[in-house]
C-alpha positions as CSV (number, residue, x, y, z in Angstrom):
1,V,59.6,131.1,109.0
2,C,59.9,133.4,106.2
3,V,62.3,132.9,103.8
4,P,62.5,134.8,100.4
5,P,61.6,133.8,97.3
6,P,63.9,132.8,94.5
7,P,65.9,134.3,93.3
8,P,68.6,133.4,94.7
9,N,67.6,129.6,95.3
10,L,68.3,128.4,98.4
11,D,69.1,125.4,100.5
12,C,68.9,124.1,103.9
13,G,72.5,124.9,104.0
14,D,71.7,128.4,103.4
15,I,69.5,128.8,106.1
16,P,69.3,128.6,110.1
17,Y,66.1,126.5,110.1
18,R,65.6,122.9,110.6
19,G,62.3,121.2,111.4
20,F,59.7,124.1,109.7
21,K,56.4,124.0,108.6
22,V,56.5,124.0,104.6
23,L,53.5,125.5,102.5
24,P,53.4,125.5,99.1
25,P,54.5,126.3,96.6
26,D,58.1,125.2,97.7
27,P,60.3,126.6,95.1
28,H,63.6,126.0,97.4
29,R,62.3,122.7,97.9
30,F,63.2,122.6,101.4
31,D,60.6,119.8,101.8
32,R,62.2,117.0,99.5
33,D,60.0,113.9,101.4
34,R,57.0,116.0,100.7
35,D,56.1,115.4,104.3
36,G,55.1,119.1,104.9
37,I,58.3,119.2,107.2
38,G,61.7,121.3,105.5
39,C,65.0,120.7,106.4
40,E,64.6,117.8,108.1
41,R,68.4,116.1,108.2
């Protein structure tokens, strides 16, 4: 998954992807629990 950098700031509701691998940095904070998986909930 490739998500553009901010701006704009995006959240999980703004993208159609769930459960994807997050690599640092995480400027959109998709990986809230810092386990490396974005938008789990």
